[in-house]
PDB file of N, CA, C, O and CB in Angstrom:
ATOM      1  N   HIS A   1      14.014   2.168 -19.142  1.00  0.00           N
ATOM      2  CA  HIS A   1      13.603   1.362 -17.992  1.00  0.00           C
ATOM      3  C   HIS A   1      12.796   2.240 -17.036  1.00  0.00           C
ATOM      4  O   HIS A   1      12.819   3.466 -17.147  1.00  0.00           O
ATOM      5  CB  HIS A   1      14.844   0.742 -17.268  1.00  0.00           C
ATOM      6  N   PRO A   2      12.089   1.622 -16.108  1.00  0.00           N
ATOM      7  CA  PRO A   2      11.256   2.399 -15.175  1.00  0.00           C
ATOM      8  C   PRO A   2      12.092   3.332 -14.323  1.00  0.00           C
ATOM      9  O   PRO A   2      13.234   3.033 -13.974  1.00  0.00           O
ATOM     10  CB  PRO A   2      10.453   1.468 -14.274  1.00  0.00           C
ATOM     11  N   SER A   3      11.507   4.454 -14.002  1.00  0.00           N
ATOM     12  CA  SER A   3      12.231   5.439 -13.196  1.00  0.00           C
ATOM     13  C   SER A   3      12.102   5.113 -11.713  1.00  0.00           C
ATOM     14  O   SER A   3      11.301   4.262 -11.323  1.00  0.00           O
ATOM     15  CB  SER A   3      11.707   6.861 -13.476  1.00  0.00           C
ATOM     16  N   THR A   4      12.887   5.788 -10.896  1.00  0.00           N
ATOM     17  CA  THR A   4      12.852   5.537  -9.449  1.00  0.00           C
ATOM     18  C   THR A   4      11.479   5.857  -8.880  1.00  0.00           C
ATOM     19  O   THR A   4      10.982   5.151  -8.002  1.00  0.00           O
ATOM     20  CB  THR A   4      13.926   6.368  -8.728  1.00  0.00           C
ATOM     21  N   LYS A   5      10.868   6.926  -9.385  1.00  0.00           N
ATOM     22  CA  LYS A   5       9.558   7.328  -8.881  1.00  0.00           C
ATOM     23  C   LYS A   5       8.515   6.270  -9.210  1.00  0.00           C
ATOM     24  O   LYS A   5       7.640   5.981  -8.394  1.00  0.00           O
ATOM     25  CB  LYS A   5       9.144   8.684  -9.469  1.00  0.00           C
ATOM     26  N   GLN A   6       8.607   5.691 -10.407  1.00  0.00           N
ATOM     27  CA  GLN A   6       7.650   4.656 -10.790  1.00  0.00           C
ATOM     28  C   GLN A   6       7.806   3.422  -9.912  1.00  0.00           C
ATOM     29  O   GLN A   6       6.822   2.815  -9.488  1.00  0.00           O
ATOM     30  CB  GLN A   6       7.827   4.280 -12.265  1.00  0.00           C
ATOM     31  N   ILE A   7       9.062   3.059  -9.646  1.00  0.00           N
ATOM     32  CA  ILE A   7       9.316   1.904  -8.779  1.00  0.00           C
ATOM     33  C   ILE A   7       8.790   2.173  -7.379  1.00  0.00           C
ATOM     34  O   ILE A   7       8.147   1.319  -6.770  1.00  0.00           O
ATOM     35  CB  ILE A   7      10.823   1.575  -8.730  1.00  0.00           C
ATOM     36  N   TRP A   8       9.075   3.384  -6.870  1.00  0.00           N
ATOM     37  CA  TRP A   8       8.625   3.746  -5.523  1.00  0.00           C
ATOM     38  C   TRP A   8       7.101   3.723  -5.450  1.00  0.00           C
ATOM     39  O   TRP A   8       6.528   3.223  -4.482  1.00  0.00           O
ATOM     40  CB  TRP A   8       9.159   5.141  -5.126  1.00  0.00           C
ATOM     41  N   LEU A   9       6.447   4.267  -6.481  1.00  0.00           N
ATOM     42  CA  LEU A   9       4.992   4.302  -6.490  1.00  0.00           C
ATOM     43  C   LEU A   9       4.412   2.890  -6.524  1.00  0.00           C
ATOM     44  O   LEU A   9       3.449   2.588  -5.819  1.00  0.00           O
ATOM     45  CB  LEU A   9       4.487   5.111  -7.687  1.00  0.00           C
ATOM     46  N   ALA A  10       5.005   2.037  -7.345  1.00  0.00           N
ATOM     47  CA  ALA A  10       4.521   0.654  -7.434  1.00  0.00           C
ATOM     48  C   ALA A  10       4.711  -0.069  -6.105  1.00  0.00           C
ATOM     49  O   ALA A  10       3.833  -0.811  -5.665  1.00  0.00           O
ATOM     50  CB  ALA A  10       5.253  -0.106  -8.559  1.00  0.00           C
ATOM     51  N   ALA A  11       5.856   0.148  -5.470  1.00  0.00           N
ATOM     52  CA  ALA A  11       6.125  -0.502  -4.189  1.00  0.00           C
ATOM     53  C   ALA A  11       5.166  -0.003  -3.118  1.00  0.00           C
ATOM     54  O   ALA A  11       4.642  -0.789  -2.329  1.00  0.00           O
ATOM     55  CB  ALA A  11       7.574  -0.259  -3.756  1.00  0.00           C
ATOM     56  N   THR A  12       4.941   1.305  -3.094  1.00  0.00           N
ATOM     57  CA  THR A  12       4.035   1.881  -2.096  1.00  0.00           C
ATOM     58  C   THR A  12       2.610   1.379  -2.301  1.00  0.00           C
ATOM     59  O   THR A  12       1.921   1.034  -1.341  1.00  0.00           O
ATOM     60  CB  THR A  12       4.067   3.418  -2.163  1.00  0.00           C
ATOM     61  N   THR A  13       2.173   1.339  -3.559  1.00  0.00           N
ATOM     62  CA  THR A  13       0.819   0.863  -3.855  1.00  0.00           C
ATOM     63  C   THR A  13       0.658  -0.590  -3.450  1.00  0.00           C
ATOM     64  O   THR A  13      -0.353  -0.964  -2.856  1.00  0.00           O
ATOM     65  CB  THR A  13       0.501   1.030  -5.345  1.00  0.00           C
ATOM     66  N   ALA A  14       1.658  -1.414  -3.768  1.00  0.00           N
ATOM     67  CA  ALA A  14       1.589  -2.835  -3.420  1.00  0.00           C
ATOM     68  C   ALA A  14       1.560  -3.011  -1.905  1.00  0.00           C
ATOM     69  O   ALA A  14       0.815  -3.841  -1.382  1.00  0.00           O
ATOM     70  CB  ALA A  14       2.785  -3.600  -4.024  1.00  0.00           C
ATOM     71  N   GLN A  15       2.379  -2.220  -1.205  1.00  0.00           N
ATOM     72  CA  GLN A  15       2.433  -2.330   0.256  1.00  0.00           C
ATOM     73  C   GLN A  15       1.079  -1.974   0.858  1.00  0.00           C
ATOM     74  O   GLN A  15       0.566  -2.689   1.718  1.00  0.00           O
ATOM     75  CB  GLN A  15       3.539  -1.414   0.837  1.00  0.00           C
ATOM     76  N   ARG A  16       0.500  -0.854   0.397  1.00  0.00           N
ATOM     77  CA  ARG A  16      -0.794  -0.436   0.947  1.00  0.00           C
ATOM     78  C   ARG A  16      -1.877  -1.470   0.615  1.00  0.00           C
ATOM     79  O   ARG A  16      -2.747  -1.753   1.439  1.00  0.00           O
ATOM     80  CB  ARG A  16      -1.195   0.958   0.394  1.00  0.00           C
ATOM     81  N   TRP A  17      -1.815  -2.038  -0.613  1.00  0.00           N
ATOM     82  CA  TRP A  17      -2.818  -3.023  -1.004  1.00  0.00           C
ATOM     83  C   TRP A  17      -2.698  -4.257  -0.125  1.00  0.00           C
ATOM     84  O   TRP A  17      -3.698  -4.819   0.322  1.00  0.00           O
ATOM     85  CB  TRP A  17      -2.665  -3.402  -2.491  1.00  0.00           C
ATOM     86  N   LEU A  18      -1.437  -4.676   0.120  1.00  0.00           N
ATOM     87  CA  LEU A  18      -1.228  -5.858   0.965  1.00  0.00           C
ATOM     88  C   LEU A  18      -1.695  -5.584   2.387  1.00  0.00           C
ATOM     89  O   LEU A  18      -2.366  -6.419   2.995  1.00  0.00           O
ATOM     90  CB  LEU A  18       0.257  -6.275   0.965  1.00  0.00           C
ATOM     91  N   GLU A  19      -1.346  -4.428   2.914  1.00  0.00           N
ATOM     92  CA  GLU A  19      -1.763  -4.088   4.276  1.00  0.00           C
ATOM     93  C   GLU A  19      -3.291  -4.038   4.365  1.00  0.00           C
ATOM     94  O   GLU A  19      -3.879  -4.504   5.341  1.00  0.00           O
ATOM     95  CB  GLU A  19      -1.151  -2.731   4.712  1.00  0.00           C
ATOM     96  N   GLY A  20      -3.924  -3.471   3.340  1.00  0.00           N
ATOM     97  CA  GLY A  20      -5.378  -3.364   3.348  1.00  0.00           C
ATOM     98  C   GLY A  20      -6.059  -4.716   3.220  1.00  0.00           C
ATOM     99  O   GLY A  20      -7.093  -4.958   3.843  1.00  0.00           O
ATOM    100  N   SER A  21      -5.473  -5.605   2.405  1.00  0.00           N
ATOM    101  CA  SER A  21      -6.097  -6.903   2.186  1.00  0.00           C
ATOM    102  C   SER A  21      -5.875  -7.835   3.368  1.00  0.00           C
ATOM    103  O   SER A  21      -6.709  -8.692   3.660  1.00  0.00           O
ATOM    104  CB  SER A  21      -5.558  -7.538   0.916  1.00  0.00           C
ATOM    105  N   ILE A  22      -4.729  -7.660   4.054  1.00  0.00           N
ATOM    106  CA  ILE A  22      -4.420  -8.531   5.183  1.00  0.00           C
ATOM    107  C   ILE A  22      -5.101  -8.020   6.451  1.00  0.00           C
ATOM    108  O   ILE A  22      -5.679  -8.801   7.208  1.00  0.00           O
ATOM    109  CB  ILE A  22      -2.896  -8.624   5.392  1.00  0.00           C
ATOM    110  N   ASN A  23      -5.033  -6.711   6.681  1.00  0.00           N
ATOM    111  CA  ASN A  23      -5.603  -6.131   7.906  1.00  0.00           C
ATOM    112  C   ASN A  23      -6.738  -5.169   7.540  1.00  0.00           C
ATOM    113  O   ASN A  23      -6.625  -3.960   7.740  1.00  0.00           O
ATOM    114  CB  ASN A  23      -4.503  -5.389   8.736  1.00  0.00           C
ATOM    115  N   THR A  24      -7.814  -5.710   7.011  1.00  0.00           N
ATOM    116  CA  THR A  24      -8.911  -4.858   6.570  1.00  0.00           C
ATOM    117  C   THR A  24      -9.558  -4.158   7.762  1.00  0.00           C
ATOM    118  O   THR A  24      -9.750  -2.942   7.737  1.00  0.00           O
ATOM    119  CB  THR A  24      -9.955  -5.679   5.801  1.00  0.00           C
ATOM    120  N   THR A  25      -9.892  -4.908   8.793  1.00  0.00           N
ATOM    121  CA  THR A  25     -10.571  -4.321   9.949  1.00  0.00           C
ATOM    122  C   THR A  25      -9.636  -3.403  10.703  1.00  0.00           C
ATOM    123  O   THR A  25     -10.057  -2.352  11.186  1.00  0.00           O
ATOM    124  CB  THR A  25     -11.104  -5.411  10.881  1.00  0.00           C
ATOM    125  N   ASP A  26      -8.359  -3.786  10.814  1.00  0.00           N
ATOM    126  CA  ASP A  26      -7.388  -2.950  11.534  1.00  0.00           C
ATOM    127  C   ASP A  26      -7.233  -1.610  10.820  1.00  0.00           C
ATOM    128  O   ASP A  26      -7.156  -0.564  11.465  1.00  0.00           O
ATOM    129  CB  ASP A  26      -6.011  -3.669  11.648  1.00  0.00           C
ATOM    130  N   ALA A  27      -7.186  -1.642   9.481  1.00  0.00           N
ATOM    131  CA  ALA A  27      -7.016  -0.414   8.711  1.00  0.00           C
ATOM    132  C   ALA A  27      -8.240   0.482   8.907  1.00  0.00           C
ATOM    133  O   ALA A  27      -8.108   1.699   9.040  1.00  0.00           O
ATOM    134  CB  ALA A  27      -6.800  -0.730   7.203  1.00  0.00           C
ATOM    135  N   SER A  28      -9.425  -0.122   8.923  1.00  0.00           N
ATOM    136  CA  SER A  28     -10.642   0.673   9.088  1.00  0.00           C
ATOM    137  C   SER A  28     -10.676   1.322  10.459  1.00  0.00           C
ATOM    138  O   SER A  28     -11.094   2.473  10.591  1.00  0.00           O
ATOM    139  CB  SER A  28     -11.888  -0.195   8.885  1.00  0.00           C
ATOM    140  N   ASN A  29     -10.247   0.606  11.466  1.00  0.00           N
ATOM    141  CA  ASN A  29     -10.270   1.146  12.825  1.00  0.00           C
ATOM    142  C   ASN A  29      -9.229   2.242  13.007  1.00  0.00           C
ATOM    143  O   ASN A  29      -9.480   3.239  13.684  1.00  0.00           O
ATOM    144  CB  ASN A  29     -10.034   0.034  13.840  1.00  0.00           C
ATOM    145  N   SER A  30      -8.056   2.053  12.398  1.00  0.00           N
ATOM    146  CA  SER A  30      -6.979   3.020  12.594  1.00  0.00           C
ATOM    147  C   SER A  30      -7.271   4.333  11.876  1.00  0.00           C
ATOM    148  O   SER A  30      -6.843   5.395  12.328  1.00  0.00           O
ATOM    149  CB  SER A  30      -5.654   2.442  12.105  1.00  0.00           C
ATOM    150  N   THR A  31      -7.999   4.267  10.754  1.00  0.00           N
ATOM    151  CA  THR A  31      -8.281   5.482   9.996  1.00  0.00           C
ATOM    152  C   THR A  31      -9.491   6.210  10.559  1.00  0.00           C
ATOM    153  O   THR A  31      -9.740   7.365  10.211  1.00  0.00           O
ATOM    154  CB  THR A  31      -8.508   5.152   8.524  1.00  0.00           C
ATOM    155  N   CYS A  32     -10.239   5.548  11.421  1.00  0.00           N
ATOM    156  CA  CYS A  32     -11.446   6.151  11.941  1.00  0.00           C
ATOM    157  C   CYS A  32     -11.136   7.334  12.837  1.00  0.00           C
ATOM    158  O   CYS A  32     -12.051   7.965  13.365  1.00  0.00           O
ATOM    159  CB  CYS A  32     -12.257   5.130  12.692  1.00  0.00           C
TER     160      CYS A  32
END
């Protein structure tokens, strides 16, 4: 079965993707 690291990586990637897709302009401004 998937390891803890794989689960964590998948969760982190999904979270960042969701944050980026929902708050595209906010993410661009905050990273600037």
